[in-house]
C-alpha beads as a LAMMPS data file, in Angstrom:
LAMMPS data file: protein, C-alpha beads

345 atoms
344 bonds

1 atom types
1 bond types

-500.0 500.0 xlo xhi
-500.0 500.0 ylo yhi
-500.0 500.0 zlo zhi

Masses

1 110.0

Atoms # bond

1 1 1 84.712 190.355 -34.563
2 1 1 85.065 188.621 -37.875
3 1 1 83.374 189.411 -41.136
4 1 1 80.886 186.989 -42.921
5 1 1 83.224 185.768 -45.979
6 1 1 81.455 184.973 -49.257
7 1 1 83.186 182.864 -52.030
8 1 1 84.954 184.976 -54.606
9 1 1 82.875 186.647 -57.200
10 1 1 83.407 185.630 -61.075
11 1 1 84.093 188.892 -62.771
12 1 1 83.979 189.332 -66.363
13 1 1 86.562 191.980 -66.978
14 1 1 85.458 192.908 -70.488
15 1 1 81.772 193.104 -69.313
16 1 1 82.554 195.409 -66.516
17 1 1 85.032 197.584 -68.436
18 1 1 82.151 198.017 -71.024
19 1 1 80.183 199.821 -68.441
20 1 1 82.140 203.025 -69.065
21 1 1 83.774 205.451 -66.403
22 1 1 83.186 204.292 -62.786
23 1 1 82.675 207.189 -60.319
24 1 1 82.803 205.741 -56.530
25 1 1 80.946 208.241 -54.340
26 1 1 82.138 208.182 -50.440
27 1 1 80.232 210.388 -48.048
28 1 1 82.297 210.445 -44.772
29 1 1 82.062 212.288 -41.286
30 1 1 84.631 211.703 -38.821
31 1 1 85.969 208.537 -40.468
32 1 1 89.645 209.317 -39.861
33 1 1 91.604 205.924 -40.275
34 1 1 88.903 204.498 -42.148
35 1 1 88.125 206.601 -45.241
36 1 1 92.228 206.247 -46.075
37 1 1 91.434 202.410 -46.663
38 1 1 88.332 202.906 -48.591
39 1 1 90.264 204.993 -51.144
40 1 1 93.277 202.711 -51.268
41 1 1 91.213 199.532 -51.693
42 1 1 89.165 201.379 -54.620
43 1 1 92.332 202.452 -56.240
44 1 1 93.347 198.841 -56.171
45 1 1 90.238 197.615 -57.676
46 1 1 90.601 200.143 -60.392
47 1 1 94.176 199.102 -61.245
48 1 1 93.301 195.263 -61.020
49 1 1 90.418 195.461 -63.299
50 1 1 91.984 198.164 -65.571
51 1 1 88.948 200.578 -64.998
52 1 1 88.417 204.037 -65.667
53 1 1 87.476 205.397 -62.568
54 1 1 87.428 208.346 -60.115
55 1 1 86.822 208.538 -56.294
56 1 1 84.598 211.495 -55.042
57 1 1 84.811 211.843 -51.214
58 1 1 82.340 214.304 -49.617
59 1 1 83.441 215.180 -46.344
60 1 1 80.337 216.210 -44.557
61 1 1 81.628 218.471 -41.874
62 1 1 84.080 216.326 -40.130
63 1 1 85.686 217.543 -36.969
64 1 1 88.607 214.990 -36.823
65 1 1 91.344 214.452 -39.383
66 1 1 89.116 212.982 -42.201
67 1 1 89.501 215.918 -44.525
68 1 1 93.293 216.161 -44.031
69 1 1 93.545 212.202 -44.657
70 1 1 91.465 212.428 -48.145
71 1 1 93.420 215.699 -49.085
72 1 1 96.775 213.801 -48.789
73 1 1 95.212 211.346 -51.335
74 1 1 93.966 213.872 -53.781
75 1 1 97.817 214.733 -53.868
76 1 1 98.943 211.365 -54.400
77 1 1 96.422 210.341 -57.056
78 1 1 94.291 212.412 -59.798
79 1 1 91.642 209.899 -59.328
80 1 1 90.711 211.070 -56.123
81 1 1 88.613 214.285 -55.456
82 1 1 87.593 216.130 -52.315
83 1 1 84.284 218.025 -51.574
84 1 1 83.737 219.381 -48.419
85 1 1 80.750 220.718 -46.202
86 1 1 81.411 223.538 -43.873
87 1 1 79.171 221.731 -41.312
88 1 1 77.287 218.447 -41.042
89 1 1 74.353 218.547 -43.399
90 1 1 73.730 214.697 -43.174
91 1 1 74.047 211.723 -45.574
92 1 1 71.215 212.648 -48.031
93 1 1 72.800 216.261 -48.384
94 1 1 76.170 214.699 -49.026
95 1 1 74.792 212.179 -51.638
96 1 1 72.921 215.304 -53.263
97 1 1 76.362 217.189 -53.677
98 1 1 78.028 214.048 -54.641
99 1 1 75.694 213.366 -57.498
100 1 1 76.401 216.813 -58.782
101 1 1 80.048 216.303 -59.192
102 1 1 80.408 212.654 -60.201
103 1 1 81.447 212.339 -64.161
104 1 1 80.989 208.401 -64.284
105 1 1 78.563 206.428 -66.518
106 1 1 78.417 204.106 -63.428
107 1 1 77.961 205.661 -59.903
108 1 1 78.720 203.387 -56.755
109 1 1 77.768 204.557 -53.442
110 1 1 80.081 203.190 -50.612
111 1 1 80.291 204.281 -46.927
112 1 1 83.484 205.824 -45.709
113 1 1 83.564 203.688 -42.548
114 1 1 84.922 200.366 -44.200
115 1 1 81.908 198.515 -43.235
116 1 1 82.048 197.538 -46.960
117 1 1 85.146 196.390 -48.436
118 1 1 85.784 197.983 -51.901
119 1 1 88.051 195.068 -53.029
120 1 1 85.121 192.646 -52.739
121 1 1 82.058 194.630 -53.135
122 1 1 82.781 196.773 -56.149
123 1 1 83.523 193.963 -58.506
124 1 1 80.423 192.324 -57.152
125 1 1 78.261 195.292 -57.893
126 1 1 79.715 195.852 -61.345
127 1 1 79.427 192.242 -62.339
128 1 1 75.759 192.154 -61.591
129 1 1 75.106 195.499 -63.256
130 1 1 76.895 194.329 -66.233
131 1 1 73.991 191.809 -66.421
132 1 1 71.744 194.477 -67.816
133 1 1 70.328 195.972 -64.308
134 1 1 69.938 199.607 -63.775
135 1 1 70.615 199.643 -60.166
136 1 1 72.199 196.858 -58.042
137 1 1 71.859 196.831 -54.147
138 1 1 74.058 195.094 -51.731
139 1 1 72.699 192.649 -49.288
140 1 1 74.800 191.999 -46.148
141 1 1 74.955 188.513 -45.133
142 1 1 75.067 187.366 -41.757
143 1 1 74.565 190.959 -40.381
144 1 1 75.040 191.096 -36.559
145 1 1 74.732 194.615 -34.705
146 1 1 72.196 196.494 -32.714
147 1 1 70.268 197.878 -35.828
148 1 1 69.376 194.593 -37.331
149 1 1 65.868 194.525 -35.885
150 1 1 64.993 198.204 -36.903
151 1 1 66.534 197.336 -40.373
152 1 1 64.475 194.368 -40.765
153 1 1 61.210 196.130 -40.061
154 1 1 62.280 198.894 -42.473
155 1 1 63.090 196.479 -45.369
156 1 1 59.918 194.730 -44.577
157 1 1 57.522 197.727 -44.579
158 1 1 59.316 198.939 -47.759
159 1 1 58.883 195.698 -49.713
160 1 1 55.093 195.860 -48.939
161 1 1 54.578 199.324 -49.436
162 1 1 56.557 199.922 -52.446
163 1 1 56.690 196.404 -53.945
164 1 1 60.694 196.337 -54.331
165 1 1 62.033 192.936 -53.856
166 1 1 65.136 193.729 -52.190
167 1 1 66.316 192.648 -48.587
168 1 1 68.943 195.448 -47.831
169 1 1 67.466 198.743 -49.208
170 1 1 69.861 201.143 -47.122
171 1 1 73.077 199.761 -48.002
172 1 1 75.675 200.156 -50.909
173 1 1 74.367 200.550 -54.397
174 1 1 75.534 200.849 -58.081
175 1 1 73.473 203.199 -60.518
176 1 1 73.583 203.728 -64.201
177 1 1 74.070 207.354 -64.744
178 1 1 70.693 207.743 -66.383
179 1 1 69.206 206.604 -63.081
180 1 1 70.901 209.568 -61.210
181 1 1 69.734 212.068 -63.808
182 1 1 66.136 210.863 -63.384
183 1 1 65.940 211.041 -59.642
184 1 1 63.795 213.995 -58.058
185 1 1 66.063 216.272 -55.772
186 1 1 66.652 214.451 -52.538
187 1 1 65.644 215.897 -49.230
188 1 1 65.350 215.011 -45.586
189 1 1 66.775 211.192 -45.143
190 1 1 65.551 210.300 -48.834
191 1 1 68.732 208.626 -49.399
192 1 1 66.735 205.564 -47.774
193 1 1 64.556 205.520 -50.769
194 1 1 66.599 205.886 -53.680
195 1 1 66.030 202.119 -54.637
196 1 1 62.259 202.717 -54.507
197 1 1 62.139 205.713 -56.575
198 1 1 64.404 204.082 -59.229
199 1 1 62.191 201.176 -59.315
200 1 1 59.102 203.314 -59.486
201 1 1 60.486 204.994 -62.622
202 1 1 60.831 201.712 -64.428
203 1 1 64.486 200.791 -63.921
204 1 1 65.650 197.403 -63.424
205 1 1 66.699 196.590 -60.037
206 1 1 68.806 194.036 -58.759
207 1 1 70.601 192.944 -55.494
208 1 1 73.868 190.889 -54.691
209 1 1 74.971 189.397 -51.657
210 1 1 77.884 191.127 -49.646
211 1 1 80.101 190.220 -46.851
212 1 1 79.028 191.594 -43.323
213 1 1 82.103 193.679 -42.059
214 1 1 81.809 195.326 -38.737
215 1 1 83.235 198.692 -37.999
216 1 1 86.616 198.612 -36.655
217 1 1 87.068 202.359 -36.014
218 1 1 84.910 205.228 -34.851
219 1 1 81.053 205.075 -34.044
220 1 1 78.124 204.834 -36.112
221 1 1 76.252 207.861 -36.772
222 1 1 72.777 206.430 -37.062
223 1 1 70.587 205.860 -33.881
224 1 1 67.108 204.503 -33.108
225 1 1 66.151 208.291 -32.989
226 1 1 65.714 208.342 -36.843
227 1 1 63.041 206.014 -36.747
228 1 1 59.998 208.264 -36.590
229 1 1 61.770 210.649 -39.060
230 1 1 62.034 207.650 -41.334
231 1 1 58.226 206.780 -40.756
232 1 1 57.256 210.471 -41.901
233 1 1 59.577 210.308 -44.892
234 1 1 57.929 206.862 -46.096
235 1 1 54.634 208.499 -46.207
236 1 1 55.961 211.511 -47.956
237 1 1 57.753 209.521 -50.697
238 1 1 55.092 206.778 -51.231
239 1 1 52.644 209.830 -51.919
240 1 1 54.988 211.681 -54.069
241 1 1 55.685 208.400 -56.193
242 1 1 52.083 207.518 -56.674
243 1 1 50.280 210.938 -56.706
244 1 1 52.730 213.582 -57.688
245 1 1 52.012 213.333 -61.483
246 1 1 48.077 213.340 -60.810
247 1 1 47.567 214.908 -57.506
248 1 1 43.784 215.332 -58.348
249 1 1 43.170 211.580 -58.239
250 1 1 44.120 211.719 -54.491
251 1 1 42.717 215.071 -53.466
252 1 1 39.775 214.741 -55.720
253 1 1 38.802 211.350 -54.425
254 1 1 39.052 212.326 -50.993
255 1 1 37.336 215.513 -51.533
256 1 1 34.618 213.866 -53.323
257 1 1 34.095 211.260 -50.552
258 1 1 33.587 214.018 -47.940
259 1 1 31.298 215.682 -50.098
260 1 1 29.177 212.736 -50.836
261 1 1 29.188 212.083 -47.059
262 1 1 27.967 215.576 -46.053
263 1 1 25.252 215.333 -48.856
264 1 1 24.090 212.030 -47.775
265 1 1 23.728 213.312 -44.128
266 1 1 21.758 216.090 -45.416
267 1 1 19.567 213.580 -47.073
268 1 1 19.071 211.796 -43.805
269 1 1 18.319 214.976 -41.929
270 1 1 15.760 216.087 -44.579
271 1 1 14.077 212.409 -44.393
272 1 1 14.233 212.703 -40.500
273 1 1 12.568 216.173 -40.500
274 1 1 9.865 215.254 -43.078
275 1 1 8.911 211.758 -41.249
276 1 1 9.380 212.870 -37.485
277 1 1 9.710 216.675 -37.542
278 1 1 13.107 216.325 -35.818
279 1 1 16.067 218.379 -36.172
280 1 1 19.672 217.458 -35.279
281 1 1 21.725 220.679 -35.203
282 1 1 24.960 219.159 -34.334
283 1 1 24.813 216.596 -37.285
284 1 1 23.524 219.398 -39.582
285 1 1 26.692 221.664 -38.840
286 1 1 28.975 218.436 -39.116
287 1 1 27.512 217.743 -42.581
288 1 1 28.254 221.275 -43.586
289 1 1 32.140 220.994 -42.375
290 1 1 32.507 217.625 -44.534
291 1 1 31.141 219.594 -47.588
292 1 1 33.267 222.658 -46.955
293 1 1 36.396 220.259 -46.278
294 1 1 35.735 218.331 -49.810
295 1 1 35.362 221.592 -51.655
296 1 1 38.739 222.737 -50.187
297 1 1 40.305 219.607 -50.929
298 1 1 39.236 219.746 -54.688
299 1 1 40.666 223.402 -54.720
300 1 1 43.954 221.952 -53.363
301 1 1 43.744 219.497 -56.042
302 1 1 43.532 221.916 -58.921
303 1 1 46.196 224.047 -57.480
304 1 1 48.504 220.681 -57.384
305 1 1 47.810 220.074 -60.893
306 1 1 48.763 223.701 -61.963
307 1 1 52.168 223.194 -59.875
308 1 1 52.813 219.830 -61.319
309 1 1 52.222 221.057 -65.049
310 1 1 54.736 223.908 -64.254
311 1 1 57.355 221.603 -62.773
312 1 1 57.136 219.397 -65.816
313 1 1 57.876 222.079 -67.788
314 1 1 60.840 223.201 -65.872
315 1 1 62.018 219.445 -65.950
316 1 1 61.821 219.666 -69.794
317 1 1 63.548 223.055 -69.860
318 1 1 66.402 221.686 -67.691
319 1 1 66.818 218.342 -69.966
320 1 1 66.969 220.653 -72.930
321 1 1 69.451 222.860 -71.357
322 1 1 71.722 220.149 -70.259
323 1 1 71.543 218.453 -73.719
324 1 1 72.434 221.977 -75.071
325 1 1 75.604 222.313 -72.756
326 1 1 76.803 219.065 -73.741
327 1 1 76.846 220.093 -77.166
328 1 1 80.361 221.581 -78.752
329 1 1 79.920 225.226 -78.165
330 1 1 81.222 226.086 -81.770
331 1 1 80.995 223.971 -84.658
332 1 1 84.263 222.784 -86.108
333 1 1 83.678 224.915 -89.240
334 1 1 83.844 228.122 -87.149
335 1 1 86.566 227.011 -84.836
336 1 1 89.059 229.209 -86.637
337 1 1 87.088 232.461 -85.563
338 1 1 88.291 232.276 -82.066
339 1 1 91.760 230.114 -82.367
340 1 1 93.705 231.545 -79.354
341 1 1 90.924 232.634 -76.908
342 1 1 90.022 230.554 -73.973
343 1 1 86.789 232.534 -73.170
344 1 1 83.529 233.156 -74.902
345 1 1 83.376 235.893 -77.473

Bonds

1 1 1 2
2 1 2 3
3 1 3 4
4 1 4 5
5 1 5 6
6 1 6 7
7 1 7 8
8 1 8 9
9 1 9 10
10 1 10 11
11 1 11 12
12 1 12 13
13 1 13 14
14 1 14 15
15 1 15 16
16 1 16 17
17 1 17 18
18 1 18 19
19 1 19 20
20 1 20 21
21 1 21 22
22 1 22 23
23 1 23 24
24 1 24 25
25 1 25 26
26 1 26 27
27 1 27 28
28 1 28 29
29 1 29 30
30 1 30 31
31 1 31 32
32 1 32 33
33 1 33 34
34 1 34 35
35 1 35 36
36 1 36 37
37 1 37 38
38 1 38 39
39 1 39 40
40 1 40 41
41 1 41 42
42 1 42 43
43 1 43 44
44 1 44 45
45 1 45 46
46 1 46 47
47 1 47 48
48 1 48 49
49 1 49 50
50 1 50 51
51 1 51 52
52 1 52 53
53 1 53 54
54 1 54 55
55 1 55 56
56 1 56 57
57 1 57 58
58 1 58 59
59 1 59 60
60 1 60 61
61 1 61 62
62 1 62 63
63 1 63 64
64 1 64 65
65 1 65 66
66 1 66 67
67 1 67 68
68 1 68 69
69 1 69 70
70 1 70 71
71 1 71 72
72 1 72 73
73 1 73 74
74 1 74 75
75 1 75 76
76 1 76 77
77 1 77 78
78 1 78 79
79 1 79 80
80 1 80 81
81 1 81 82
82 1 82 83
83 1 83 84
84 1 84 85
85 1 85 86
86 1 86 87
87 1 87 88
88 1 88 89
89 1 89 90
90 1 90 91
91 1 91 92
92 1 92 93
93 1 93 94
94 1 94 95
95 1 95 96
96 1 96 97
97 1 97 98
98 1 98 99
99 1 99 100
100 1 100 101
101 1 101 102
102 1 102 103
103 1 103 104
104 1 104 105
105 1 105 106
106 1 106 107
107 1 107 108
108 1 108 109
109 1 109 110
110 1 110 111
111 1 111 112
112 1 112 113
113 1 113 114
114 1 114 115
115 1 115 116
116 1 116 117
117 1 117 118
118 1 118 119
119 1 119 120
120 1 120 121
121 1 121 122
122 1 122 123
123 1 123 124
124 1 124 125
125 1 125 126
126 1 126 127
127 1 127 128
128 1 128 129
129 1 129 130
130 1 130 131
131 1 131 132
132 1 132 133
133 1 133 134
134 1 134 135
135 1 135 136
136 1 136 137
137 1 137 138
138 1 138 139
139 1 139 140
140 1 140 141
141 1 141 142
142 1 142 143
143 1 143 144
144 1 144 145
145 1 145 146
146 1 146 147
147 1 147 148
148 1 148 149
149 1 149 150
150 1 150 151
151 1 151 152
152 1 152 153
153 1 153 154
154 1 154 155
155 1 155 156
156 1 156 157
157 1 157 158
158 1 158 159
159 1 159 160
160 1 160 161
161 1 161 162
162 1 162 163
163 1 163 164
164 1 164 165
165 1 165 166
166 1 166 167
167 1 167 168
168 1 168 169
169 1 169 170
170 1 170 171
171 1 171 172
172 1 172 173
173 1 173 174
174 1 174 175
175 1 175 176
176 1 176 177
177 1 177 178
178 1 178 179
179 1 179 180
180 1 180 181
181 1 181 182
182 1 182 183
183 1 183 184
184 1 184 185
185 1 185 186
186 1 186 187
187 1 187 188
188 1 188 189
189 1 189 190
190 1 190 191
191 1 191 192
192 1 192 193
193 1 193 194
194 1 194 195
195 1 195 196
196 1 196 197
197 1 197 198
198 1 198 199
199 1 199 200
200 1 200 201
201 1 201 202
202 1 202 203
203 1 203 204
204 1 204 205
205 1 205 206
206 1 206 207
207 1 207 208
208 1 208 209
209 1 209 210
210 1 210 211
211 1 211 212
212 1 212 213
213 1 213 214
214 1 214 215
215 1 215 216
216 1 216 217
217 1 217 218
218 1 218 219
219 1 219 220
220 1 220 221
221 1 221 222
222 1 222 223
223 1 223 224
224 1 224 225
225 1 225 226
226 1 226 227
227 1 227 228
228 1 228 229
229 1 229 230
230 1 230 231
231 1 231 232
232 1 232 233
233 1 233 234
234 1 234 235
235 1 235 236
236 1 236 237
237 1 237 238
238 1 238 239
239 1 239 240
240 1 240 241
241 1 241 242
242 1 242 243
243 1 243 244
244 1 244 245
245 1 245 246
246 1 246 247
247 1 247 248
248 1 248 249
249 1 249 250
250 1 250 251
251 1 251 252
252 1 252 253
253 1 253 254
254 1 254 255
255 1 255 256
256 1 256 257
257 1 257 258
258 1 258 259
259 1 259 260
260 1 260 261
261 1 261 262
262 1 262 263
263 1 263 264
264 1 264 265
265 1 265 266
266 1 266 267
267 1 267 268
268 1 268 269
269 1 269 270
270 1 270 271
271 1 271 272
272 1 272 273
273 1 273 274
274 1 274 275
275 1 275 276
276 1 276 277
277 1 277 278
278 1 278 279
279 1 279 280
280 1 280 281
281 1 281 282
282 1 282 283
283 1 283 284
284 1 284 285
285 1 285 286
286 1 286 287
287 1 287 288
288 1 288 289
289 1 289 290
290 1 290 291
291 1 291 292
292 1 292 293
293 1 293 294
294 1 294 295
295 1 295 296
296 1 296 297
297 1 297 298
298 1 298 299
299 1 299 300
300 1 300 301
301 1 301 302
302 1 302 303
303 1 303 304
304 1 304 305
305 1 305 306
306 1 306 307
307 1 307 308
308 1 308 309
309 1 309 310
310 1 310 311
311 1 311 312
312 1 312 313
313 1 313 314
314 1 314 315
315 1 315 316
316 1 316 317
317 1 317 318
318 1 318 319
319 1 319 320
320 1 320 321
321 1 321 322
322 1 322 323
323 1 323 324
324 1 324 325
325 1 325 326
326 1 326 327
327 1 327 328
328 1 328 329
329 1 329 330
330 1 330 331
331 1 331 332
332 1 332 333
333 1 333 334
334 1 334 335
335 1 335 336
336 1 336 337
337 1 337 338
338 1 338 339
339 1 339 340
340 1 340 341
341 1 341 342
342 1 342 343
343 1 343 344
344 1 344 345
């Protein structure tokens, strides 16, 4: 099988160097023989373009020699770091772990299976990012595998539902650091929706064509069994992006509609009783259920508003604490008070 080749990308070395430190985040599970190539080729990119970079590999509970292969690279290069999960937790958990440990101004997500060639794709992503984008997604050209149809449907639904004009939303990406800091905690299979979340927060999203490169070793960890889970996740993420800050708009509107329907039904029953002296007991009780359900939804809306208010306060507190921790612990004029101590007083 031959990869789909693209013409070489024109890279402005000064522009990508101006992006700051680059962190390449590589989740890997049972990728012995692949992950070492990803590391080696990424280090070549750092050297070729004189980039200040690091490689953070998250071993997600591998049972083969993946961890030993990465550990060997950590001993050879100070730019490589290994973080290991004791058991398999999934790609979303691996990204969440990696996001906590990366130190770069730009974070690039690459798979550990060599379906993406770092020597081709990293320069393409960085070149596009240097044009002023906050997030850049790769777009596989000439892709040919058994997941193409499911991926096409997923991307089509996502473009319609979230309004993000990208063709390959579940592939390699490059983020500016502020995008990572603004993302909500990832759960379930939410790694698929990072692009949509970033766009909903107002970040500028771009995409760049990348070569299709079929897997040479190992087997894919993704199957059609994830489709129902992804469908449910789409609904949850869409709800959070639209109503998470103003839940009363959703619950209040739905509850108000049910109450209105119940009251209109009562009015109909009253008119029916006055004009024809008829009673419709089942409809009467059904209208009562509608009104009760509407009141419950209103109550849920109020509770959700209280939760959102508390969440916003916690986020603001976390942001303030992060800024405080990034400041020097002691001002320069007081540095001589603890000249030899490496510990806090």
